[in-house]
C-alpha angles and dihedrals in degrees: 000000000000091000091057092051091053090049095050089046091054093048096045096070131029096195094235113116117229118213111239112236098172140012113281120246091252089058091052092047091050092052092049094050091047090051092050089047093055093045091053095047093046089050090048094049093046092052091046097053100038113113114236113253116249119235113244115262116268123215118243094251092056101255121119 
């Protein structure tokens, strides 16, 4: 078991840094999830704090 852990650790990283030319897929996914979260929270708060619309007054005889 310990030998396999040492082997996977040595294979996992070469030690040579690679220059970043673009954002990683995880960065883009994190941004998208944060944007969706902000959208959902704003929509929920907007729905919570809107006042219900009042119905237009109706005449006593039932016609508008």
